[in-house]
Backbone of each chain as ProteinMPNN parsed JSONL, in Angstrom:
{"seq_chain_A": "MNNKRCSNCGEVARRVRENYLFKESGLSNVVLENIEVIKCDHCGNADPVINKLNELMRVLALAVIEKPWGLTGGEVRYLRKFIGMNGESFASVLHTDKSLLSKWENNHEKIGSKSDLLIRCVAFSLGPGLEEERLRRVVRKFPEINETPKVVPVRVDLEELTYTYA", "coords_chain_A": {"N_chain_A": [[8.521, 32.763, -15.689], [8.144, 30.547, -13.287], [8.805, 30.439, -10.469], [7.177, 31.317, -8.334], [5.177, 30.181, -8.224], [2.972, 28.113, -6.162], [4.024, 24.702, -5.629], [2.183, 22.713, -4.924], [-0.346, 23.579, -5.181], [-0.427, 25.52, -7.284], [-1.059, 28.179, -6.753], [0.075, 31.413, -6.394], [3.198, 31.768, -4.698], [5.035, 32.83, -1.946], [8.617, 33.966, -1.415], [10.209, 33.098, 1.716], [12.427, 33.797, 4.267], [13.112, 31.228, 6.951], [13.277, 28.831, 9.595], [13.806, 25.501, 8.92], [12.705, 22.321, 9.281], [14.097, 19.388, 8.199], [12.759, 17.141, 7.868], [12.814, 15.316, 5.531], [15.497, 14.824, 5.308], [15.486, 12.367, 6.271], [16.403, 11.974, 8.728], [15.222, 12.592, 12.083], [15.359, 14.892, 13.326], [16.864, 17.18, 12.328], [17.454, 20.84, 11.884], [17.168, 23.301, 9.416], [18.799, 26.02, 9.536], [17.478, 29.419, 9.051], [16.796, 29.426, 6.312], [16.017, 29.526, 2.307], [12.669, 29.729, 1.917], [9.74, 28.538, -0.012], [6.873, 29.344, 0.025], [3.215, 28.562, 0.519], [0.252, 30.384, 1.005], [-2.072, 29.826, 0.611], [-2.604, 27.003, 0.411], [-0.835, 25.9, 2.203], [1.347, 24.716, 1.939], [5.008, 24.462, 2.255], [7.881, 24.652, 0.25], [11.174, 23.834, 0.79], [14.343, 25.634, -0.229], [17.213, 24.086, -1.182], [20.819, 25.007, -1.645], [23.047, 23.406, -1.605], [22.755, 20.459, -1.688], [24.285, 17.813, -1.428], [26.448, 18.466, -0.19], [25.248, 19.37, 2.235], [24.192, 16.932, 2.931], [26.284, 15.516, 3.504], [27.564, 16.957, 5.927], [25.588, 16.417, 7.435], [26.042, 13.665, 7.693], [28.5, 13.959, 9.142], [27.621, 15.27, 11.591], [26.072, 13.165, 12.473], [28.158, 11.12, 13.17], [29.672, 12.378, 14.72], [28.134, 12.755, 17.124], [27.597, 12.862, 20.391], [26.361, 11.034, 21.657], [25.122, 7.834, 21.989], [24.126, 6.128, 18.914], [20.923, 6.486, 17.22], [18.353, 4.431, 15.632], [17.366, 5.54, 13.591], [19.628, 6.889, 12.814], [21.758, 5.028, 12.077], [20.631, 4.149, 9.854], [20.321, 6.363, 8.536], [23.213, 6.821, 8.046], [24.232, 3.972, 6.818], [22.74, 4.604, 4.28], [23.816, 6.838, 3.294], [26.344, 6.042, 2.283], [25.361, 4.535, 0.674], [24.902, 1.877, 0.79], [23.305, -1.487, 0.72], [21.18, -3.123, 3.041], [22.183, -6.003, 3.641], [25.02, -5.875, 2.595], [26.007, -3.906, 4.116], [25.682, -4.864, 6.718], [27.3, -7.272, 6.676], [29.818, -5.781, 6.325], [29.834, -5.096, 8.855], [30.136, -7.392, 10.43], [27.914, -8.953, 11.366], [24.176, -9.971, 11.205], [21.556, -9.389, 8.227], [18.975, -9.241, 9.384], [19.717, -8.693, 12.102], [20.787, -5.847, 11.727], [18.449, -4.721, 11.008], [16.869, -4.736, 12.913], [18.319, -2.82, 14.247], [18.082, -0.703, 13.305], [15.313, -0.181, 13.283], [15.237, 0.473, 15.88], [14.243, -1.716, 17.457], [16.154, -3.207, 18.894], [18.958, -2.817, 21.093], [21.868, -1.124, 20.405], [24.973, -2.579, 20.863], [27.577, -0.745, 22.625], [30.051, -0.927, 21.249], [29.392, -2.012, 18.389], [28.143, 0.427, 17.658], [30.448, 2.219, 17.871], [31.867, 0.995, 15.546], [30.07, 1.295, 13.508], [30.172, 3.978, 13.087], [32.684, 4.421, 12.544], [32.964, 2.942, 10.188], [31.048, 4.16, 8.454], [32.578, 6.801, 8.088], [34.514, 5.997, 6.695], [33.97, 5.026, 4.239], [32.262, 6.836, 3.789], [31.43, 9.189, 1.091], [33.588, 12.263, 0.059], [34.396, 12.776, 3.056], [36.264, 14.624, 5.297], [39.42, 13.825, 6.155], [41.213, 14.95, 8.353], [39.299, 16.389, 9.643], [38.048, 14.054, 10.375], [39.692, 12.452, 11.988], [39.975, 14.257, 14.341], [37.616, 13.853, 15.064], [37.16, 10.909, 15.736], [38.957, 11.088, 18.002], [37.24, 12.119, 19.874], [35.663, 10.116, 20.572], [36.127, 8.533, 23.21], [34.302, 10.517, 24.498], [31.544, 9.504, 24.085], [28.354, 9.383, 25.101], [27.035, 6.101, 26.046], [24.456, 5.827, 25.887], [21.724, 5.661, 23.584], [20.293, 8.657, 21.942], [18.127, 10.878, 20.781], [19.358, 14.292, 19.33], [18.652, 17.216, 18.936], [19.305, 18.981, 16.115], [20.989, 21.822, 14.65], [21.25, 23.338, 11.814], [23.591, 25.305, 10.208], [23.363, 26.384, 6.708], [24.8, 28.084, 5.003], [27.156, 28.08, 6.275], [27.757, 25.694, 6.643], [27.794, 24.175, 8.848], [27.329, 22.885, 11.796], [25.226, 22.743, 15.089], [24.731, 20.904, 18.213], [21.897, 21.26, 19.862]], "CA_chain_A": [[9.247, 32.247, -14.587], [6.902, 30.08, -12.174], [9.199, 29.879, -9.246], [7.075, 31.595, -7.178], [4.261, 29.267, -7.952], [2.976, 27.132, -5.313], [4.1, 23.425, -6.508], [1.179, 21.902, -4.817], [-1.863, 23.99, -5.701], [-0.291, 26.225, -8.39], [-1.281, 29.636, -6.389], [1.328, 32.456, -6.085], [3.74, 31.265, -3.243], [6.26, 33.824, -1.398], [9.754, 33.733, -0.804], [10.682, 33.904, 3.11], [13.631, 32.928, 4.98], [12.877, 30.686, 8.3], [13.921, 27.744, 10.079], [13.317, 24.595, 8.275], [12.466, 21.237, 10.047], [14.171, 18.565, 7.363], [12.432, 15.512, 7.881], [13.083, 14.529, 4.039], [16.78, 14.076, 5.225], [15.489, 10.39, 6.928], [16.665, 12.157, 10.186], [13.754, 13.714, 12.579], [15.762, 16.051, 14.193], [17.629, 18.171, 11.84], [16.517, 22.185, 11.523], [17.972, 24.096, 8.77], [18.573, 27.643, 10.154], [17.3, 30.588, 8.341], [17.009, 29.217, 4.863], [14.818, 30.439, 1.71], [11.366, 28.84, 1.787], [8.854, 28.75, -1.087], [5.613, 29.17, 1.063], [1.768, 28.902, 0.019], [-0.662, 30.803, 2.161], [-3.299, 29.28, -0.199], [-2.718, 25.567, 1.016], [0.025, 26.164, 3.638], [2.548, 24.051, 1.387], [6.551, 24.926, 2.015], [9.379, 23.537, -0.329], [12.553, 24.489, 1.18], [15.333, 25.606, -1.151], [18.628, 23.793, -0.326], [21.56, 25.086, -2.57], [24.432, 22.445, -1.974], [22.33, 19.331, -1.305], [25.222, 17.076, -1.467], [27.329, 19.122, 0.911], [24.275, 19.15, 3.415], [23.805, 15.508, 3.34], [27.641, 15.165, 3.969], [27.623, 17.367, 7.019], [24.767, 15.593, 8.378], [26.721, 12.515, 8.183], [29.003, 14.273, 10.336], [27.061, 15.437, 12.691], [25.731, 11.889, 13.223], [29.318, 10.232, 13.36], [30.292, 13.107, 15.85], [27.4, 12.991, 17.874], [28.331, 12.502, 21.835], [25.496, 10.428, 22.401], [24.694, 6.808, 21.107], [23.208, 6.316, 17.63], [19.376, 5.672, 17.268], [17.958, 3.082, 14.515], [17.023, 6.422, 12.228], [21.055, 7.604, 12.281], [22.384, 4.056, 11.38], [19.713, 3.971, 8.556], [21.021, 7.601, 7.472], [24.528, 6.138, 7.349], [24.244, 3.411, 5.917], [22.397, 5.406, 3.082], [25.07, 7.991, 3.062], [27.611, 5.452, 2.05], [25.113, 3.678, -0.793], [24.81, 0.374, 0.866], [22.068, -2.022, 1.168], [21.221, -3.761, 4.6], [23.148, -7.169, 3.23], [26.527, -5.212, 2.662], [26.455, -3.046, 5.421], [25.743, -6.119, 7.951], [28.328, -8.123, 6.076], [31.092, -5.372, 6.727], [29.959, -4.592, 10.338], [30.462, -8.9, 10.79], [26.611, -9.011, 11.652], [23.504, -10.286, 9.982], [20.994, -8.156, 8.161], [18.295, -8.91, 10.672], [20.113, -7.894, 13.355], [20.958, -4.634, 11.535], [17.269, -4.197, 10.656], [16.282, -4.296, 14.36], [18.637, -1.86, 15.196], [17.498, 0.215, 12.236], [14.192, -0.079, 13.422], [15.076, 0.569, 17.116], [13.542, -3.22, 18.081], [17.081, -3.919, 19.391], [19.617, -1.818, 21.41], [22.996, -1.118, 19.373], [25.917, -2.175, 21.398], [28.601, 0.399, 22.193], [31.091, -1.455, 19.897], [28.728, -1.677, 17.127], [28.145, 2.041, 17.449], [31.74, 2.866, 17.045], [32.123, 0.375, 14.392], [29.231, 1.792, 12.151], [30.556, 5.59, 12.855], [34.212, 4.255, 11.67], [32.712, 2.569, 8.67], [30.321, 5.259, 7.757], [33.444, 7.822, 7.741], [35.988, 5.468, 5.921], [33.584, 4.938, 3.166], [31.289, 7.729, 3.269], [32.071, 10.16, 0.134], [33.907, 13.527, 0.651], [34.345, 13.502, 4.629], [37.702, 14.944, 5.124], [40.269, 13.159, 7.231], [41.82, 15.669, 9.354], [38.354, 16.298, 10.956], [37.482, 12.586, 11.193], [40.537, 12.075, 13.083], [39.379, 14.888, 15.648], [35.906, 13.066, 15.507], [37.689, 9.652, 16.588], [39.749, 10.943, 19.252], [36.518, 12.246, 20.701], [34.819, 8.682, 21.253], [35.89, 8.359, 24.78], [33.275, 11.394, 25.558], [30.463, 9.386, 24.02], [27.788, 8.678, 26.2], [26.228, 5.161, 25.083], [22.87, 5.68, 25.869], [20.782, 6.537, 22.367], [19.35, 9.705, 22.376], [17.768, 11.829, 19.5], [19.652, 15.004, 19.882], [18.075, 18.23, 18.147], [20.716, 19.221, 15.027], [20.795, 22.769, 13.92], [22.73, 23.197, 10.466], [23.593, 26.693, 8.958], [23.542, 26.071, 5.17], [25.973, 29.103, 4.639], [28.561, 27.624, 6.869], [27.731, 24.408, 6.32], [28.369, 23.934, 10.052], [25.819, 22.43, 12.826], [25.484, 22.437, 16.569], [23.81, 19.988, 19.078], [20.723, 22.123, 20.677]], "C_chain_A": [[8.025, 31.799, -13.399], [7.761, 29.921, -10.894], [8.357, 30.334, -8.14], [5.311, 31.093, -7.265], [4.169, 27.986, -6.903], [3.317, 25.515, -6.361], [3.012, 22.53, -6.03], [-0.021, 22.259, -5.28], [-1.52, 25.128, -6.738], [-0.531, 27.838, -8.113], [0.261, 30.345, -6.21], [1.537, 32.303, -4.608], [4.474, 32.959, -2.935], [7.49, 33.033, -0.736], [9.991, 34.072, 0.473], [12.206, 32.938, 3.423], [13.386, 32.762, 6.721], [13.609, 29.489, 8.656], [13.074, 26.581, 9.672], [13.325, 23.008, 8.868], [12.736, 20.272, 8.407], [14.239, 17.658, 7.637], [12.772, 14.809, 6.257], [14.772, 14.044, 4.12], [16.478, 12.383, 5.635], [15.849, 10.626, 8.493], [15.366, 13.538, 10.782], [14.028, 14.693, 13.194], [16.854, 17.314, 13.799], [16.906, 19.696, 11.742], [17.655, 22.628, 10.64], [18.1, 25.525, 9.205], [18.594, 28.544, 9.154], [17.243, 30.591, 6.442], [15.974, 29.728, 3.821], [13.79, 29.222, 1.514], [10.472, 29.033, 1.151], [7.399, 28.171, -0.341], [4.435, 29.455, 0.658], [1.066, 29.469, 1.447], [-1.77, 30.279, 1.725], [-3.463, 28.097, 0.399], [-1.619, 25.417, 1.899], [1.293, 24.939, 3.125], [4.089, 24.785, 1.389], [7.283, 23.943, 1.391], [10.385, 24.453, 0.106], [13.405, 24.627, 0.027], [16.622, 25.632, -0.575], [19.602, 24.086, -1.899], [22.614, 23.856, -2.709], [23.762, 21.233, -1.009], [23.172, 18.154, -0.602], [26.376, 17.235, -0.293], [26.348, 19.108, 2.291], [24.345, 17.981, 3.87], [25.054, 14.964, 4.189], [27.892, 15.789, 5.465], [26.804, 16.849, 8.052], [25.445, 14.39, 8.848], [27.543, 12.573, 9.278], [28.831, 14.171, 11.596], [26.657, 14.077, 13.349], [27.081, 11.226, 13.641], [29.717, 11.007, 14.734], [29.552, 13.187, 16.971], [27.513, 12.448, 19.272], [27.434, 11.44, 22.405], [25.186, 8.987, 21.53], [23.609, 6.636, 19.67], [21.795, 5.669, 18.046], [19.655, 4.983, 15.77], [18.124, 4.139, 13.282], [18.756, 6.541, 11.719], [21.742, 6.585, 11.839], [21.44, 4.13, 10.185], [20.486, 5.37, 7.77], [22.435, 7.408, 7.162], [24.729, 5.55, 6.763], [23.649, 3.752, 4.26], [23.429, 6.14, 2.592], [26.059, 7.297, 2.206], [27.135, 4.257, 0.959], [25.134, 2.135, -0.451], [23.744, -0.402, 1.438], [22.309, -2.8, 2.536], [21.864, -5.018, 4.737], [24.498, -6.748, 3.23], [26.782, -4.835, 3.661], [26.389, -4.109, 6.323], [27.219, -6.734, 7.666], [29.702, -7.303, 6.562], [30.971, -5.138, 8.022], [30.079, -6.628, 11.293], [28.752, -9.064, 11.628], [25.669, -9.525, 10.599], [22.324, -9.287, 9.59], [19.648, -7.966, 8.893], [18.3, -8.237, 11.72], [20.137, -6.285, 12.932], [19.504, -3.918, 11.299], [16.729, -3.977, 11.733], [16.953, -3.052, 14.541], [18.387, -0.645, 14.413], [15.909, 0.797, 12.78], [13.649, 0.352, 15.318], [14.085, -0.583, 17.913], [15.107, -3.588, 19.132], [18.181, -2.882, 19.876], [21.355, -2.03, 20.656], [23.914, -1.016, 20.88], [26.891, -0.999, 21.403], [29.79, -0.142, 20.811], [30.676, -1.162, 18.576], [28.769, -0.284, 16.645], [29.232, 2.424, 16.837], [32.127, 2.444, 15.846], [31.465, 0.875, 13.074], [29.616, 3.174, 11.988], [31.894, 5.473, 11.877], [33.987, 3.747, 10.08], [32.128, 3.313, 7.931], [31.589, 6.522, 6.862], [34.423, 7.226, 6.582], [35.361, 5.067, 4.448], [32.865, 6.004, 2.669], [32.155, 9.17, 2.222], [32.393, 11.539, 0.506], [34.114, 14.167, 2.299], [35.993, 13.878, 4.831], [38.523, 14.609, 6.563], [40.635, 13.97, 8.096], [40.73, 15.419, 10.421], [37.804, 14.972, 11.255], [38.723, 12.028, 12.139], [40.321, 12.829, 14.659], [38.569, 13.977, 16.039], [36.457, 11.514, 16.225], [38.304, 10.059, 17.711], [38.611, 11.423, 20.346], [35.442, 11.26, 21.21], [34.854, 8.421, 22.388], [34.671, 9.15, 25.154], [31.615, 10.594, 24.887], [29.629, 8.788, 25.034], [26.865, 7.529, 25.602], [25.019, 5.241, 24.941], [22.249, 6.615, 24.313], [20.042, 7.621, 22.891], [19.076, 10.636, 20.995], [18.061, 13.344, 20.219], [19.451, 16.101, 18.737], [19.569, 18.968, 17.17], [20.422, 20.83, 14.307], [22.072, 22.991, 12.948], [22.41, 24.802, 9.834], [24.096, 26.126, 7.69], [24.483, 26.866, 4.55], [27.044, 28.585, 4.855], [28.882, 26.286, 6.546], [28.423, 23.631, 7.816], [26.931, 23.25, 10.95], [26.786, 22.449, 14.092], [24.293, 21.769, 16.971], [23.118, 21.381, 19.84], [20.912, 21.514, 21.94]], "O_chain_A": [[7.244, 32.555, -12.822], [7.271, 29.078, -10.142], [8.618, 29.902, -7.017], [4.419, 31.541, -6.545], [5.009, 27.093, -6.805], [2.921, 25.322, -7.51], [2.846, 21.516, -6.708], [-0.779, 21.419, -5.766], [-2.525, 25.753, -7.077], [-0.287, 28.678, -8.979], [1.318, 29.775, -5.938], [0.775, 32.496, -3.661], [4.366, 33.96, -3.643], [7.535, 32.062, 0.019], [10.04, 35.284, 0.683], [12.736, 31.916, 2.985], [13.425, 33.666, 7.556], [14.579, 29.168, 7.97], [11.874, 26.534, 9.942], [14.469, 22.572, 8.747], [11.873, 20.335, 7.531], [15.287, 17.027, 7.777], [12.947, 13.593, 6.18], [15.292, 13.224, 3.364], [17.18, 11.425, 5.309], [15.672, 9.77, 9.36], [14.906, 14.595, 10.352], [13.165, 15.438, 13.657], [17.447, 18.095, 14.544], [15.699, 19.672, 11.502], [18.838, 22.441, 10.924], [17.039, 26.136, 9.084], [19.548, 28.589, 8.377], [17.55, 31.461, 5.626], [15.028, 30.359, 4.292], [14.031, 28.093, 1.086], [9.921, 30.029, 1.62], [6.993, 27.017, -0.201], [4.295, 30.636, 0.34], [1.285, 29.098, 2.6], [-2.652, 30.239, 2.583], [-4.523, 27.986, 1.014], [-1.716, 24.314, 2.439], [2.025, 24.395, 3.952], [4.313, 25.644, 0.536], [7.396, 22.764, 1.725], [10.423, 25.651, -0.175], [13.274, 23.741, -0.818], [17.152, 26.487, 0.135], [19.292, 23.597, -2.986], [22.95, 23.414, -3.808], [24.115, 21.048, 0.156], [22.882, 17.643, 0.48], [26.986, 16.349, 0.306], [26.865, 18.803, 3.366], [24.536, 17.785, 5.07], [24.997, 14.248, 5.189], [28.474, 15.026, 6.236], [27.102, 16.791, 9.245], [25.502, 14.046, 10.029], [27.564, 11.746, 10.19], [29.379, 13.495, 12.466], [26.851, 13.854, 14.545], [26.965, 10.685, 14.741], [30.042, 10.366, 15.733], [30.124, 13.667, 17.949], [27.518, 11.218, 19.221], [27.677, 10.964, 23.514], [25.011, 9.137, 20.321], [22.454, 7.057, 19.613], [21.55, 4.754, 18.832], [20.655, 4.97, 15.051], [18.751, 3.881, 12.255], [19.124, 6.343, 10.562], [22.588, 6.969, 11.031], [22.227, 4.191, 9.24], [21.066, 5.35, 6.685], [22.87, 7.799, 6.079], [25.436, 5.926, 5.828], [24.094, 3.203, 3.252], [23.857, 5.993, 1.447], [26.637, 7.99, 1.368], [27.857, 3.388, 0.471], [25.353, 1.279, -1.308], [23.263, -0.088, 2.527], [23.418, -3.041, 3.013], [22.186, -5.314, 5.888], [25.218, -7.385, 3.998], [27.745, -5.281, 4.285], [27.502, -4.224, 6.835], [28.146, -6.612, 8.467], [30.607, -7.935, 7.107], [32.051, -4.923, 8.572], [30.081, -6.856, 12.503], [28.874, -9.405, 12.804], [25.989, -9.601, 9.413], [22.024, -8.414, 10.405], [19.169, -6.844, 9.057], [17.469, -7.491, 12.237], [19.583, -5.478, 13.678], [19.398, -2.694, 11.388], [15.997, -2.988, 11.762], [16.273, -2.128, 14.987], [18.514, 0.443, 14.974], [15.495, 1.952, 12.672], [12.547, 0.477, 15.852], [13.316, -0.287, 18.828], [14.94, -4.288, 20.13], [18.39, -1.99, 19.054], [21.835, -3.15, 20.479], [23.86, -0.124, 21.727], [27.056, -0.32, 20.39], [30.094, 0.372, 19.735], [31.225, -0.404, 17.777], [29.252, 0.127, 15.589], [29.292, 2.858, 15.687], [32.663, 3.212, 15.047], [31.974, 0.913, 11.954], [29.463, 3.676, 10.874], [32.142, 6.115, 10.856], [34.635, 4.067, 9.083], [32.451, 3.346, 6.744], [31.589, 6.947, 5.707], [34.981, 7.917, 5.73], [36.143, 4.804, 3.535], [32.741, 6.232, 1.465], [33.119, 9.863, 2.548], [31.59, 12.107, 1.246], [34.055, 15.326, 2.71], [36.822, 13.118, 4.331], [38.289, 15.031, 7.696], [40.163, 13.511, 9.136], [40.795, 14.774, 11.467], [37.156, 14.77, 12.282], [38.509, 11.155, 12.98], [40.432, 12.288, 15.76], [38.651, 13.347, 17.093], [35.986, 11.178, 17.312], [38.189, 9.237, 18.62], [38.841, 11.234, 21.54], [34.568, 11.508, 22.04], [33.808, 8.045, 22.917], [33.941, 8.674, 26.023], [30.57, 11.144, 25.235], [30.012, 7.861, 25.749], [26.011, 7.836, 24.77], [24.438, 4.784, 23.956], [22.334, 7.82, 24.077], [19.358, 7.643, 23.915], [20.022, 10.991, 20.292], [17.461, 13.737, 21.219], [20.03, 15.93, 17.664], [20.624, 19.35, 17.675], [19.583, 20.891, 13.409], [23.286, 22.894, 13.129], [21.434, 25.277, 9.253], [25.135, 25.469, 7.63], [25.037, 26.415, 3.548], [27.925, 28.492, 4.001], [29.985, 25.829, 6.247], [29.303, 22.77, 7.839], [25.756, 23.248, 10.583], [27.993, 22.327, 14.298], [23.182, 21.861, 16.449], [23.768, 22.328, 20.281], [20.224, 21.858, 22.901]]}, "seq_chain_B": "MADALYVLRRGNIYNEPELDVRLQEWNYRIEGTDAEGRRLAIVFSVPEEDLARLITIFSIRAS", "coords_chain_B": {"N_chain_B": [[15.488, 11.446, 1.23], [17.818, 10.515, 0.44], [17.661, 8.192, -0.742], [16.428, 9.286, -3.09], [18.522, 10.901, -4.015], [20.647, 8.995, -4.491], [19.082, 7.479, -6.684], [19.153, 9.921, -8.568], [21.931, 9.973, -9.051], [22.493, 7.682, -10.489], [20.23, 6.646, -12.137], [18.307, 6.787, -15.045], [16.719, 8.645, -17.654], [13.989, 7.797, -19.651], [11.999, 8.191, -20.557], [9.607, 11.037, -22.622], [9.642, 14.019, -21.457], [7.136, 15.288, -19.465], [4.678, 17.856, -19.692], [3.559, 20.195, -16.973], [0.36, 21.614, -16.934], [-0.833, 23.383, -15.318], [1.653, 24.631, -13.85], [2.997, 25.185, -15.844], [5.57, 23.78, -16.361], [8.091, 21.474, -17.361], [8.211, 18.63, -16.374], [10.32, 15.951, -15.64], [11.468, 12.714, -15.537], [13.035, 10.478, -13.649], [14.258, 7.118, -13.64], [15.305, 4.205, -11.901], [17.394, 2.02, -9.577], [17.297, 1.769, -5.748], [19.526, 1.801, -3.273], [18.805, -0.663, -2.188], [17.932, -1.917, -4.258], [15.531, -1.904, -4.695], [13.324, -0.561, -7.232], [12.847, 2.519, -8.276], [10.875, 5.538, -9.067], [11.904, 9.343, -9.921], [10.579, 12.303, -9.872], [11.046, 15.544, -11.515], [11.513, 19.027, -11.69], [12.607, 21.99, -13.683], [12.274, 24.836, -12.704], [13.915, 27.081, -12.572], [16.787, 28.316, -14.163], [19.155, 27.726, -12.132], [18.0, 25.752, -10.542], [16.359, 22.939, -9.32], [13.509, 21.296, -8.916], [12.558, 18.848, -6.651], [9.799, 16.982, -7.395], [8.425, 14.434, -6.619], [8.908, 10.855, -5.36], [8.627, 7.807, -5.933], [7.783, 4.122, -5.751], [8.376, 1.781, -8.134], [6.553, -0.936, -9.182], [7.565, -4.108, -10.424], [6.369, -5.257, -13.677]], "CA_chain_B": [[16.255, 11.893, 0.487], [19.385, 9.707, 0.58], [17.231, 7.57, -1.836], [16.688, 10.197, -4.289], [19.898, 10.993, -4.466], [20.98, 7.467, -5.381], [18.525, 7.266, -8.372], [19.531, 10.787, -9.357], [23.124, 9.569, -9.574], [22.491, 6.467, -11.089], [19.101, 6.746, -12.866], [18.346, 7.078, -16.341], [15.403, 9.032, -18.144], [13.387, 6.607, -20.512], [10.296, 9.042, -21.596], [9.85, 12.572, -22.827], [9.231, 15.101, -20.277], [5.716, 15.999, -19.296], [4.28, 19.55, -19.137], [2.761, 20.302, -16.097], [0.04, 22.769, -17.647], [-0.836, 24.493, -14.514], [2.713, 25.249, -13.867], [3.758, 25.329, -17.089], [6.898, 23.482, -16.452], [8.412, 20.403, -17.871], [8.491, 17.416, -15.359], [11.199, 14.821, -16.139], [11.321, 11.391, -14.498], [14.5, 9.696, -13.922], [13.922, 5.547, -12.971], [16.586, 3.547, -11.014], [17.004, 1.323, -8.338], [18.235, 2.795, -4.545], [20.571, 0.573, -2.627], [18.343, -2.072, -1.597], [17.576, -2.926, -5.205], [13.637, -1.239, -5.379], [13.015, 0.331, -8.581], [12.212, 3.967, -7.788], [11.149, 6.731, -10.018], [11.899, 10.805, -9.546], [10.106, 13.197, -10.985], [11.533, 17.046, -10.997], [11.113, 20.024, -12.645], [13.694, 22.723, -13.381], [11.953, 26.064, -13.043], [14.787, 28.086, -12.826], [18.352, 27.875, -14.333], [19.89, 26.988, -11.294], [17.191, 25.497, -9.476], [15.672, 21.829, -9.613], [12.518, 21.033, -7.955], [11.832, 17.673, -6.727], [8.245, 16.847, -6.92], [7.988, 13.091, -6.109], [9.541, 10.079, -5.435], [8.008, 6.654, -5.998], [8.395, 2.575, -6.178], [7.764, 1.105, -9.363], [6.503, -2.474, -9.136], [7.867, -4.819, -11.783], [5.184, -5.968, -14.057]], "C_chain_B": [[17.773, 11.134, -0.125], [18.456, 8.796, -1.055], [16.991, 8.016, -3.233], [17.714, 10.81, -5.083], [20.662, 9.943, -5.234], [20.441, 7.41, -6.639], [18.906, 8.316, -9.097], [21.156, 10.725, -9.929], [23.185, 8.557, -10.75], [21.385, 6.335, -12.365], [19.231, 6.738, -14.283], [16.895, 7.769, -16.573], [15.015, 8.358, -19.24], [12.441, 7.403, -21.512], [10.803, 10.334, -21.517], [9.402, 12.983, -21.57], [7.709, 15.41, -20.513], [5.384, 17.183, -19.077], [3.166, 19.629, -18.448], [1.881, 21.643, -16.138], [-0.078, 23.608, -16.842], [0.306, 25.335, -14.033], [3.517, 26.062, -14.821], [5.181, 24.951, -17.102], [7.133, 22.357, -16.509], [8.813, 19.438, -16.465], [9.341, 16.024, -15.946], [11.268, 13.936, -14.911], [12.648, 10.485, -14.724], [14.182, 8.237, -13.051], [15.326, 4.966, -12.652], [16.582, 2.706, -9.979], [18.022, 2.136, -7.143], [19.069, 1.335, -4.313], [20.339, -0.665, -2.457], [17.797, -2.727, -2.922], [16.102, -2.523, -5.999], [13.979, -0.491, -6.42], [12.414, 1.542, -8.265], [12.041, 4.694, -9.175], [10.731, 8.123, -9.32], [11.148, 11.417, -10.538], [10.433, 14.806, -10.42], [11.191, 17.854, -11.879], [12.441, 20.879, -12.661], [13.281, 23.975, -13.872], [12.759, 27.287, -12.923], [16.047, 27.58, -13.564], [19.096, 26.98, -13.387], [19.262, 26.287, -10.195], [15.915, 24.218, -10.066], [14.777, 21.695, -8.449], [12.094, 19.465, -7.929], [10.45, 17.393, -6.35], [7.96, 15.6, -6.487], [9.091, 12.319, -5.852], [8.58, 9.036, -5.073], [8.616, 5.287, -6.64], [7.786, 2.094, -7.443], [7.483, -0.406, -9.095], [6.816, -3.07, -10.583], [6.723, -5.484, -12.194], [5.242, -7.272, -14.545]], "O_chain_B": [[18.496, 11.442, -1.073], [18.815, 8.962, -2.221], [17.24, 7.392, -4.265], [17.799, 11.121, -6.271], [21.169, 10.052, -6.35], [21.153, 7.305, -7.638], [19.096, 8.074, -10.289], [21.547, 11.272, -10.96], [23.861, 8.693, -11.77], [21.759, 5.937, -13.469], [20.377, 6.676, -14.73], [15.977, 7.51, -15.795], [15.952, 8.295, -20.036], [12.221, 7.303, -22.719], [11.754, 10.804, -20.891], [8.832, 12.26, -20.751], [7.213, 15.721, -21.595], [5.889, 17.671, -18.066], [2.046, 19.328, -18.861], [2.312, 22.663, -15.601], [0.378, 24.715, -17.131], [0.144, 26.533, -13.804], [4.272, 27.032, -14.749], [5.991, 25.631, -17.732], [6.455, 21.728, -15.696], [9.726, 19.73, -15.692], [8.79, 15.197, -16.674], [11.172, 14.234, -13.721], [13.086, 9.97, -15.753], [13.884, 8.312, -11.86], [16.345, 5.357, -13.219], [15.509, 2.69, -9.376], [19.031, 2.81, -7.347], [19.162, 0.275, -4.933], [21.135, -1.603, -2.498], [17.283, -3.845, -2.883], [15.686, -2.674, -7.148], [14.986, 0.217, -6.407], [11.232, 1.451, -7.933], [12.775, 4.552, -10.153], [9.795, 8.291, -8.539], [11.079, 11.144, -11.736], [10.183, 15.225, -9.29], [10.567, 17.479, -12.872], [13.321, 20.628, -11.838], [13.597, 24.397, -14.984], [12.295, 28.403, -13.16], [16.28, 26.371, -13.524], [19.549, 25.863, -13.636], [19.789, 26.181, -9.087], [14.979, 24.388, -10.847], [15.103, 21.901, -7.28], [11.484, 18.896, -8.834], [9.996, 17.533, -5.214], [6.965, 15.641, -5.763], [10.21, 12.805, -6.017], [7.802, 9.179, -4.13], [9.456, 5.162, -7.531], [6.562, 2.106, -7.578], [8.47, -1.05, -8.741], [6.405, -2.605, -11.646], [6.067, -6.186, -11.425], [4.208, -7.858, -14.864]]}, "name": "protein", "num_of_chains": 2, "seq": "MNNKRCSNCGEVARRVRENYLFKESGLSNVVLENIEVIKCDHCGNADPVINKLNELMRVLALAVIEKPWGLTGGEVRYLRKFIGMNGESFASVLHTDKSLLSKWENNHEKIGSKSDLLIRCVAFSLGPGLEEERLRRVVRKFPEINETPKVVPVRVDLEELTYTYAMADALYVLRRGNIYNEPELDVRLQEWNYRIEGTDAEGRRLAIVFSVPEEDLARLITIFSIRAS"}
């Protein structure tokens, strides 16, 4: 069994529990709380052990949709990829063009408040496995959304599959 | 990660696994396209019965 070998250098690694900044998600602000990480003291590599990856991606989509601030470009891209659409298809659903969507995703153009809400609605309508009742609650909170885009740290409890905005 | 999951769900394995001699693990390669239509390859191993390790993901240029 080589699970305690570092995947980077092959040296013996140890399993620890700690918070992990989950940049691989495509979002810069997600911290997985107290998860198992295979850490290598030799080369410094850290591999997170994620048991419920599909569920985690779904929870992150909900966290983005429910966020009480305007969406950032990275979050729009995350939602688009979550529903498995390419830029052209997603843009056509939003009745916009691909180049404008690209500008939104790269933070080169501000996303209008109505487009922001439409993106959230499309994402939860087409997103796989999102709970209907929970989504109804999310939509009722739409009036509370501050239109200013803001990166809000999200802390995820992988055991409970819950999240909080820090 | 979303691109990796997309290819994992829809991609195929075309080649025999390769042995990572250092870790003594078999590395499997899945190829497919992401949502944008770009060809990607994912390499992963299965170090434990209930654990898959994502090793790398890279794009494949059409030859």
